[in-house]
DSSP file (Angstrom, degrees, kcal/mol; ACC not computed):
  #  RESIDUE AA STRUCTURE BP1 BP2  ACC     N-H-->O    O-->H-N    N-H-->O    O-->H-N    TCO  KAPPA ALPHA  PHI   PSI    X-CA   Y-CA   Z-CA
    1    1 A L              0   0    0      0, 0.0     2,-0.1     0, 0.0     3,-0.0   0.000 360.0 360.0 360.0 140.6    9.4  -15.9  -23.9
    2    2 A P        -     0   0    0      0, 0.0     2,-0.3     0, 0.0     0, 0.0  -0.452 360.0-114.7 -69.9 149.0    5.7  -16.4  -23.9
    3    3 A R        -     0   0    0     -2,-0.1     2,-0.6     1,-0.0     0, 0.0  -0.601  25.7-143.2 -77.6 131.9    4.5  -19.6  -22.6
    4    4 A T        -     0   0    0     -2,-0.3    -1,-0.0    -3,-0.0     3,-0.0  -0.882  15.8-171.7-100.7 129.2    2.8  -21.9  -25.2
    5    5 A V        -     0   0    0     -2,-0.6     2,-0.0     0, 0.0    -2,-0.0  -0.963  31.6-107.0-117.2 135.5   -0.1  -24.0  -24.1
    6    6 A P        -     0   0    0      0, 0.0     2,-0.4     0, 0.0     0, 0.0  -0.318  39.4-122.7 -56.7 135.1   -1.7  -26.7  -26.2
    7    7 A T        -     0   0    0     -2,-0.0     2,-0.3     3,-0.0    -3,-0.0  -0.684  29.7-173.8 -91.8 139.3   -5.0  -25.5  -27.4
    8    8 A R        -     0   0    0     -2,-0.4     2,-0.3     0, 0.0     0, 0.0  -0.890  38.3 -93.0-122.1 148.2   -8.1  -27.5  -26.6
    9    9 A A        -     0   0    0     -2,-0.3     2,-0.4    11,-0.1    72,-0.2  -0.508  46.1-154.2 -60.1 125.1  -11.6  -26.9  -27.9
   10   10 A M        -     0   0    0     -2,-0.3     2,-0.5    71,-0.1    10,-0.2  -0.845   5.4-143.8-105.6 146.5  -13.3  -24.8  -25.3
   11   11 A V  E     -A   19   0A   0      8,-3.0     8,-2.2    -2,-0.4     2,-0.5  -0.923  13.9-148.0-107.2 132.2  -17.1  -24.7  -24.7
   12   12 A N  E     -A   18   0A   0     -2,-0.5     6,-0.3     6,-0.2     4,-0.0  -0.862  21.2-179.6-101.8 128.6  -18.6  -21.4  -23.7
   13   13 A I  E    S-     0   0A   0      4,-3.3    -1,-0.2    -2,-0.5     5,-0.2   0.839  87.2  -5.1 -85.5 -39.7  -21.6  -21.2  -21.5
   14   14 A T  E >  S-A   17   0A   0      3,-1.0     3,-1.6     0, 0.0    -1,-0.4  -0.828  93.6 -89.0-137.4 169.8  -21.5  -17.4  -21.8
   15   15 A P  T 3  S+     0   0    0      0, 0.0     3,-0.1     0, 0.0    -3,-0.0   0.771 130.1  34.8 -55.7 -27.3  -18.9  -15.2  -23.6
   16   16 A N  T 3  S+     0   0    0      1,-0.1     2,-0.5    -4,-0.0    -4,-0.0   0.202 107.0  73.1-119.1  19.1  -16.8  -15.0  -20.4
   17   17 A V  E <   +A   14   0A   0     -3,-1.6    -4,-3.3     2,-0.0    -3,-1.0  -0.924  59.7 155.2-128.6 107.3  -17.5  -18.6  -18.9
   18   18 A A  E     -A   12   0A   0     -2,-0.5     2,-0.3    -6,-0.3    -6,-0.2  -0.885  16.1-175.5-127.4 159.9  -15.8  -21.4  -20.7
   19   19 A F  E     -A   11   0A   0     -8,-2.2    -8,-3.0    -2,-0.3   100,-0.2  -0.972  23.1-165.4-151.1 164.2  -14.6  -24.9  -19.7
   20   20 A D  S    S+     0   0    0     98,-1.1    61,-2.2    -2,-0.3     2,-0.3   0.294  74.7  58.8-131.3   4.8  -12.7  -27.8  -21.2
   21   21 A S  E     -BC  80 118B   0     97,-1.1    97,-2.3    59,-0.3     2,-0.4  -0.980  55.7-162.9-136.4 147.9  -13.7  -30.5  -18.6
   22   22 A I  E     -BC  79 117B   0     57,-2.3    57,-2.8    -2,-0.3     2,-0.4  -0.986  13.2-160.3-127.4 136.6  -16.8  -32.1  -17.5
   23   23 A A  E     -BC  78 116B   0     93,-3.6    93,-2.2    -2,-0.4     2,-0.5  -0.927   9.1-151.4-120.6 144.7  -17.0  -34.1  -14.2
   24   24 A R  E     -BC  77 115B   0     53,-2.2    53,-2.4    -2,-0.4     2,-0.5  -0.967  16.8-159.8-111.4 131.0  -19.5  -36.6  -12.9
   25   25 A E  E     -BC  76 114B   0     89,-3.2    89,-1.8    -2,-0.5     2,-0.5  -0.933  13.1-170.3-116.9 129.8  -19.9  -36.9   -9.2
   26   26 A M  E     +BC  75 113B   0     49,-2.6    49,-3.0    -2,-0.5     2,-0.3  -0.979  27.3 169.3-113.0 130.0  -21.4  -39.9   -7.1
   27   27 A R  E     +BC  74 112B   0     85,-3.0    85,-2.6    -2,-0.5     2,-0.3  -0.900  14.0 160.0-140.1 165.2  -21.8  -38.8   -3.6
   28   28 A C  E     -B   73   0B   0     45,-1.6    45,-1.9    -2,-0.3     2,-0.4  -0.973  36.7-102.0-167.2 171.3  -23.4  -39.9   -0.3
   29   29 A K  E     -BC  72 109B   0     80,-2.8    80,-1.9    -2,-0.3     2,-0.3  -0.833  33.2-161.6 -99.4 143.9  -23.4  -39.5    3.4
   30   30 A W        -     0   0    0     41,-2.1     2,-0.4    -2,-0.4    78,-0.2  -0.782  14.7-121.5-119.6 170.9  -21.7  -42.1    5.7
   31   31 A S        -     0   0    0     -2,-0.3     8,-0.5    75,-0.2     7,-0.4  -0.828   3.5-144.0-112.6 143.3  -22.1  -42.8    9.3
   32   32 A A    >>  +     0   0    0     -2,-0.4     4,-0.9     4,-0.1     3,-0.5   0.397  66.3 119.2 -86.0   5.3  -19.4  -42.7   12.0
   33   33 A D  H 3>> +     0   0    0      1,-0.2     4,-1.1     2,-0.2     5,-0.5  -0.347  68.2  22.2 -68.9 156.1  -21.1  -45.6   13.7
   34   34 A N  H 345S-     0   0    0      1,-0.2     3,-0.4     2,-0.2    -1,-0.2   0.886 140.3 -54.1  58.9  43.5  -19.4  -48.9   14.3
   35   35 A D  H <45S-     0   0    0     -3,-0.5    -1,-0.2     1,-0.2    -2,-0.2   0.890 103.3 -57.5  55.9  46.7  -15.9  -47.2   14.0
   36   36 A K  H  X5S+     0   0    0     -4,-0.9     4,-2.0    -3,-0.2     3,-0.4   0.798  84.5 159.1  61.2  34.1  -16.8  -45.7   10.6
   37   37 A A  H  X5 +     0   0    0     -4,-1.1     4,-2.4    -3,-0.4     5,-0.2   0.833  70.0  56.0 -55.4 -35.3  -17.5  -49.0    9.0
   38   38 A S  H  ><S+     0   0    0     -5,-0.5     4,-2.6    -7,-0.4    -1,-0.2   0.896 106.7  51.5 -69.2 -39.1  -19.7  -47.4    6.2
   39   39 A L  H  > S+     0   0    0     -8,-0.5     4,-2.7    -3,-0.4    -2,-0.2   0.955 110.4  48.4 -59.8 -49.0  -16.7  -45.2    5.3
   40   40 A A  H  X S+     0   0    0     -4,-2.0     4,-1.9     1,-0.2    -2,-0.2   0.909 112.0  49.1 -55.7 -44.6  -14.4  -48.2    5.0
   41   41 A A  H  X S+     0   0    0     -4,-2.4     4,-2.3     2,-0.2    -1,-0.2   0.917 108.9  53.1 -66.8 -39.9  -17.0  -50.1    2.9
   42   42 A L  H  X S+     0   0    0     -4,-2.6     4,-2.2     1,-0.2    -1,-0.2   0.952 107.0  51.5 -55.6 -48.9  -17.3  -47.0    0.6
   43   43 A Q  H  X S+     0   0    0     -4,-2.7     4,-2.8     1,-0.2    -1,-0.2   0.904 108.0  53.3 -60.8 -35.2  -13.6  -47.0    0.0
   44   44 A D  H  X S+     0   0    0     -4,-1.9     4,-2.3     1,-0.2    -1,-0.2   0.929 108.3  50.2 -60.3 -41.8  -13.7  -50.7   -0.9
   45   45 A V  H  X S+     0   0    0     -4,-2.3     4,-1.3     1,-0.2    -1,-0.2   0.892 113.0  45.7 -64.2 -38.6  -16.4  -49.9   -3.4
   46   46 A L  H  X S+     0   0    0     -4,-2.2     4,-1.6     2,-0.2    -2,-0.2   0.897 111.4  51.7 -64.6 -44.8  -14.2  -47.2   -4.9
   47   47 A D  H  < S+     0   0    0     -4,-2.8    -2,-0.2     1,-0.2    -1,-0.2   0.860 108.5  52.4 -65.1 -34.9  -11.1  -49.4   -4.9
   48   48 A K  H  < S+     0   0    0     -4,-2.3    -1,-0.2    -5,-0.2    -2,-0.2   0.877 119.9  32.8 -68.2 -37.0  -13.1  -52.2   -6.8
   49   49 A H  H >X S+     0   0    0     -4,-1.3     4,-2.3    -5,-0.2     3,-0.6   0.506  91.2  96.5 -98.6  -8.9  -14.3  -49.7   -9.6
   50   50 A L  H 3X S+     0   0    0     -4,-1.6     4,-2.6     1,-0.3     5,-0.2   0.887  81.2  52.8 -54.7 -46.2  -11.3  -47.4   -9.7
   51   51 A P  H 3> S+     0   0    0      0, 0.0     4,-1.2     0, 0.0    -1,-0.3   0.861 110.8  48.1 -56.1 -36.9   -9.6  -49.2  -12.6
   52   52 A T  H <4 S+     0   0    0     -3,-0.6     4,-0.4     2,-0.2    -2,-0.2   0.916 112.2  48.9 -68.7 -44.8  -12.8  -49.0  -14.7
   53   53 A L  H >< S+     0   0    0     -4,-2.3     3,-1.0     1,-0.2    -1,-0.2   0.896 110.8  49.6 -64.0 -41.5  -13.2  -45.3  -13.9
   54   54 A K  H 3< S+     0   0    0     -4,-2.6    -1,-0.2     1,-0.2    -2,-0.2   0.779 108.2  56.2 -63.2 -31.1   -9.6  -44.5  -14.8
   55   55 A A  T 3< S+     0   0    0     -4,-1.2    -1,-0.2    -5,-0.2    -2,-0.2   0.506  75.2 123.1 -87.3  -3.2  -10.0  -46.4  -18.1
   56   56 A V  S X  S-     0   0    0     -3,-1.0     3,-2.3    -4,-0.4     2,-0.1  -0.386  77.6-100.0 -60.4 135.5  -12.9  -44.4  -19.4
   57   57 A K  T 3  S+     0   0    0      1,-0.3    30,-0.2    26,-0.1    -1,-0.1  -0.334 109.1  14.6 -56.9 124.2  -12.1  -42.9  -22.7
   58   58 A G  T 3  S+     0   0    0      1,-0.3    22,-1.5    -2,-0.1    -1,-0.3   0.357  87.1 155.6  94.0  -3.8  -11.1  -39.2  -22.2
   59   59 A A  E <   -D   79   0B   0     -3,-2.3    -1,-0.3    20,-0.2    20,-0.3  -0.306  22.7-177.7 -62.9 136.1  -10.7  -39.5  -18.3
   60   60 A K  E     -     0   0B   0     18,-4.0     2,-0.2     1,-0.4    19,-0.2   0.576  62.7 -39.9-103.5 -17.7   -8.4  -37.0  -16.9
   61   61 A G  E     -D   78   0B   0     17,-1.2    17,-2.6    -8,-0.1     2,-0.4  -0.867  43.0-122.9 166.9 161.1   -8.6  -38.3  -13.4
   62   62 A V  E     -D   77   0B   0     -2,-0.2     2,-0.4    15,-0.2    15,-0.2  -0.988  28.7-169.9-124.0 134.5  -10.6  -39.7  -10.5
   63   63 A Q  E     -D   76   0B   0     13,-3.0    13,-3.5    -2,-0.4     2,-0.4  -0.958  12.5-149.7-128.4 146.7  -10.7  -37.9   -7.1
   64   64 A R  E     -D   75   0B   0     -2,-0.4     2,-0.5    11,-0.2    11,-0.2  -0.965  10.8-167.2-112.6 128.6  -12.1  -39.0   -3.8
   65   65 A V  E     +D   74   0B   0      9,-2.6     9,-2.4    -2,-0.4     2,-0.4  -0.970   7.7 178.0-116.5 128.0  -13.4  -36.4   -1.5
   66   66 A V  E     -D   73   0B   0     -2,-0.5     2,-0.5     7,-0.2     7,-0.2  -0.998   9.2-166.9-129.2 131.6  -14.2  -37.3    2.3
   67   67 A C  E  >> -D   72   0B   0      5,-2.2     4,-1.1    -2,-0.4     5,-0.7  -0.962   5.5-169.0-116.6 112.8  -15.4  -34.7    4.8
   68   68 A G  T  45S+     0   0    0     -2,-0.5    -1,-0.1     3,-0.2   -36,-0.0   0.720  86.3  53.6 -74.1 -18.9  -15.2  -35.9    8.4
   69   69 A G  T  45S+     0   0    0      1,-0.1    -1,-0.2     3,-0.0    -2,-0.0   0.916 124.4  20.8 -81.7 -46.6  -17.3  -33.0    9.7
   70   70 A C  T  45S-     0   0    0      2,-0.1    -2,-0.2   -41,-0.0    -1,-0.1   0.364 103.7-122.4-108.3   7.1  -20.4  -33.4    7.4
   71   71 A L  T  <5 +     0   0    0     -4,-1.1   -41,-2.1     1,-0.2     2,-0.3   0.852  51.1 163.9  65.4  35.8  -19.7  -37.0    6.6
   72   72 A D  E   < -BD  29  67B   0     -5,-0.7    -5,-2.2   -43,-0.2     2,-0.3  -0.638  20.5-172.6 -88.5 146.9  -19.5  -36.6    2.8
   73   73 A F  E     +BD  28  66B   0    -45,-1.9   -45,-1.6    -2,-0.3     2,-0.4  -0.966  14.1 177.0-134.1 123.8  -18.0  -39.3    0.5
   74   74 A K  E     -BD  27  65B   0     -9,-2.4    -9,-2.6    -2,-0.3     2,-0.5  -0.986  23.2-162.7-136.3 137.0  -17.6  -38.3   -3.1
   75   75 A I  E     -BD  26  64B   0    -49,-3.0   -49,-2.6    -2,-0.4     2,-0.5  -0.983  17.5-171.2-115.2 121.1  -16.2  -39.9   -6.2
   76   76 A I  E     -BD  25  63B   0    -13,-3.5   -13,-3.0    -2,-0.5     2,-0.5  -0.973   7.4-170.2-121.2 126.9  -15.5  -37.4   -9.1
   77   77 A T  E     -BD  24  62B   0    -53,-2.4   -53,-2.2    -2,-0.5     2,-0.5  -0.960  10.3-160.0-110.3 117.0  -14.5  -38.6  -12.5
   78   78 A T  E     -BD  23  61B   0    -17,-2.6   -18,-4.0    -2,-0.5   -17,-1.2  -0.867  10.8-179.2-107.5 134.5  -13.3  -35.8  -14.8
   79   79 A L  E     -BD  22  59B   0    -57,-2.8   -57,-2.3    -2,-0.5   -20,-0.2  -0.851  36.9 -97.3-121.0 154.8  -13.3  -36.1  -18.5
   80   80 A D  E >>  -B   21   0B   0    -22,-1.5     3,-1.6    -2,-0.3     4,-1.2  -0.538  43.2-114.7 -69.2 146.3  -12.2  -33.8  -21.4
   81   81 A A  H 3> S+     0   0    0    -61,-2.2     4,-0.6     1,-0.3   -60,-0.1   0.773 112.8  59.0 -57.0 -30.4  -15.3  -32.2  -22.7
   82   82 A D  H 34 S+     0   0    0    -62,-0.3    -1,-0.3     1,-0.2     4,-0.2   0.784 110.0  42.9 -65.2 -30.5  -15.1  -33.8  -26.1
   83   83 A S  H X> S+     0   0    0     -3,-1.6     4,-1.3   -25,-0.1     3,-0.9   0.694  90.9  84.3 -93.9 -21.3  -15.3  -37.3  -24.5
   84   84 A F  H 3X S+     0   0    0     -4,-1.2     4,-3.0     1,-0.2     3,-0.3   0.871  83.2  58.4 -54.2 -50.9  -18.0  -36.8  -22.0
   85   85 A G  H 3X S+     0   0    0     -4,-0.6     4,-1.9     1,-0.2    -1,-0.2   0.835 102.4  54.3 -47.1 -42.6  -20.9  -37.3  -24.3
   86   86 A E  H <> S+     0   0    0     -3,-0.9     4,-0.5    -4,-0.2    -1,-0.2   0.913 110.8  46.1 -62.0 -44.7  -19.7  -40.8  -25.2
   87   87 A W  H ><>S+     0   0    0     -4,-1.3     5,-1.9    -3,-0.3     3,-1.8   0.947 110.8  52.0 -61.2 -46.5  -19.6  -41.8  -21.5
   88   88 A E  H ><5S+     0   0    0     -4,-3.0     3,-1.5     1,-0.3    -1,-0.2   0.856 103.1  58.9 -65.5 -29.1  -22.9  -40.3  -20.8
   89   89 A G  H 3<5S+     0   0    0     -4,-1.9    -1,-0.3    -5,-0.3    -2,-0.2   0.686 104.5  52.1 -65.7 -18.8  -24.3  -42.3  -23.7
   90   90 A K  T X<5S-     0   0    0     -3,-1.8     3,-1.3    -4,-0.5    -1,-0.3   0.026 124.2-106.3-104.0  21.2  -23.1  -45.4  -21.9
   91   91 A S  T < 5 -     0   0    0     -3,-1.5     5,-0.4     1,-0.3    -3,-0.2   0.804  63.7 -72.1  48.3  37.2  -24.9  -44.3  -18.7
   92   92 A F  T > <S-     0   0    0     -5,-1.9     3,-2.3     1,-0.2    -1,-0.3   0.789  78.0-126.2  59.5  34.4  -21.6  -43.4  -17.1
   93   93 A E  T <  S+     0   0    0     -3,-1.3    -1,-0.2    -6,-0.4    -2,-0.1  -0.196  90.4  28.4 -49.1 128.9  -20.7  -47.1  -16.7
   94   94 A P  T 3> S+     0   0    0      0, 0.0     4,-2.0     0, 0.0     3,-0.5  -0.739  96.4  97.3-101.4  36.1  -20.0  -48.4  -14.0
   95   95 A E  H <> S+     0   0    0     -3,-2.3     4,-2.7     1,-0.2     5,-0.2   0.860  80.3  55.4 -55.7 -45.0  -22.1  -45.8  -12.1
   96   96 A A  H  > S+     0   0    0     -5,-0.4     4,-2.2     1,-0.2    -1,-0.2   0.907 110.2  45.9 -57.4 -41.8  -25.2  -47.9  -11.7
   97   97 A S  H  > S+     0   0    0     -3,-0.5     4,-2.3     2,-0.2    -1,-0.2   0.922 113.6  49.9 -68.9 -40.1  -23.2  -50.7  -10.0
   98   98 A I  H  X S+     0   0    0     -4,-2.0     4,-3.0     1,-0.2    -2,-0.2   0.913 111.8  47.8 -56.9 -46.1  -21.4  -48.1   -7.8
   99   99 A L  H  X S+     0   0    0     -4,-2.7     4,-2.2     1,-0.2    -1,-0.2   0.905 112.5  47.9 -69.2 -40.5  -24.6  -46.5   -6.7
  100  100 A E  H  X S+     0   0    0     -4,-2.2     4,-1.5    -5,-0.2    -1,-0.2   0.873 112.0  50.0 -67.8 -36.6  -26.3  -49.8   -5.9
  101  101 A E  H  < S+     0   0    0     -4,-2.3     4,-0.4     1,-0.2    -2,-0.2   0.935 111.3  49.2 -68.0 -42.3  -23.3  -51.0   -3.9
  102  102 A M  H >< S+     0   0    0     -4,-3.0     3,-1.2     1,-0.2    -2,-0.2   0.912 109.0  52.2 -58.4 -42.3  -23.2  -47.7   -2.0
  103  103 A K  H 3< S+     0   0    0     -4,-2.2    -1,-0.2     1,-0.2    -2,-0.2   0.838 104.8  58.1 -62.2 -31.5  -27.0  -47.9   -1.2
  104  104 A A  T 3< S+     0   0    0     -4,-1.5     2,-0.6    -5,-0.2    -1,-0.2   0.542  83.3 100.9 -78.3  -8.0  -26.4  -51.5    0.1
  105  105 A I  S X  S-     0   0    0     -3,-1.2     3,-2.0    -4,-0.4     2,-0.1  -0.681  80.4-119.3 -86.2 122.6  -24.0  -50.3    2.7
  106  106 A D  T 3  S+     0   0    0     -2,-0.6   -75,-0.2     1,-0.3     3,-0.1  -0.415 100.3  24.1 -59.5 124.3  -25.5  -50.0    6.3
  107  107 A G  T 3  S+     0   0    0      1,-0.3     2,-0.5    -2,-0.1    -1,-0.3   0.398  92.4 119.7 101.4  -5.9  -25.1  -46.4    7.4
  108  108 A V    <   +     0   0    0     -3,-2.0    -1,-0.3   -78,-0.2     2,-0.3  -0.834  35.0 164.8 -98.4 133.4  -25.0  -44.8    3.9
  109  109 A S  E     +C   29   0B   0    -80,-1.9   -80,-2.8    -2,-0.5    -4,-0.0  -0.852  45.0  36.4-138.0 170.0  -27.7  -42.3    3.0
  110  110 A L  E     -     0   0B   0     -2,-0.3     2,-0.6   -82,-0.2    -1,-0.1   0.883  65.2-171.0  52.7  50.9  -28.5  -39.6    0.4
  111  111 A V  E     +     0   0B   0    -83,-0.2     2,-0.3    -3,-0.1   -83,-0.2  -0.615  20.8 153.8 -74.4 118.7  -26.9  -41.4   -2.5
  112  112 A E  E     -C   27   0B   0    -85,-2.6   -85,-3.0    -2,-0.6     2,-0.3  -0.937  33.4-145.6-143.8 165.4  -26.9  -38.9   -5.4
  113  113 A T  E     +C   26   0B   0     -2,-0.3     2,-0.3   -87,-0.2   -87,-0.2  -0.897  14.7 179.8-126.6 158.4  -25.1  -37.9   -8.6
  114  114 A Q  E     -C   25   0B   0    -89,-1.8   -89,-3.2    -2,-0.3     2,-0.4  -0.968  16.4-144.9-155.7 148.8  -24.4  -34.5  -10.3
  115  115 A T  E     +C   24   0B   0     -2,-0.3     2,-0.3   -91,-0.2   -91,-0.2  -0.951  28.4 159.3-111.2 133.7  -22.6  -33.4  -13.4
  116  116 A F  E     -C   23   0B   0    -93,-2.2   -93,-3.6    -2,-0.4     2,-0.2  -0.985  35.4-107.8-151.9 164.0  -20.7  -30.2  -13.6
  117  117 A T  E     -C   22   0B   0     -2,-0.3     2,-0.4   -95,-0.2   -95,-0.3  -0.496  25.6-160.1 -89.9 159.4  -18.0  -28.4  -15.6
  118  118 A L  E     +C   21   0B   0    -97,-2.3   -97,-1.1    -2,-0.2   -98,-1.1  -0.995  13.0 171.7-136.5 143.6  -14.5  -27.8  -14.4
  119  119 A M        -     0   0    0     -2,-0.4     2,-0.1  -100,-0.2  -100,-0.0  -0.893  32.0-124.8-154.0 124.4  -12.0  -25.2  -15.6
  120  120 A P              0   0    0      0, 0.0    -2,-0.0     0, 0.0     0, 0.0  -0.412 360.0 360.0 -62.0 137.9   -8.6  -24.4  -14.0
  121  121 A M              0   0    0     -2,-0.1     0, 0.0     0, 0.0     0, 0.0   0.438 360.0 360.0-115.2 360.0   -8.3  -20.7  -13.1
């Protein structure tokens, strides 16, 4: 029997590139100094704001990426494409607070954000 999948509105970038999810990433570099104290502090910031990020209307999930080799720390919040504009209109709340808290941590650098599309393949 054919598998039925619920249909969602897809957005096409080109005729052969479509997506149904948009993600917002907050990222920075951390330092291995002081027994990785900056990484521990970044996790505390995420823990503090995680319930708010998960509660964003249309949120599909929140992921944390840590690379011990290149010292990346990333928070990625993924929303369905239909809901993303509303969150963007609210300045990705609580993003401003998260970024300020990240910047205040000794050993954290290159605090940035990026928006991108996601599509399971």
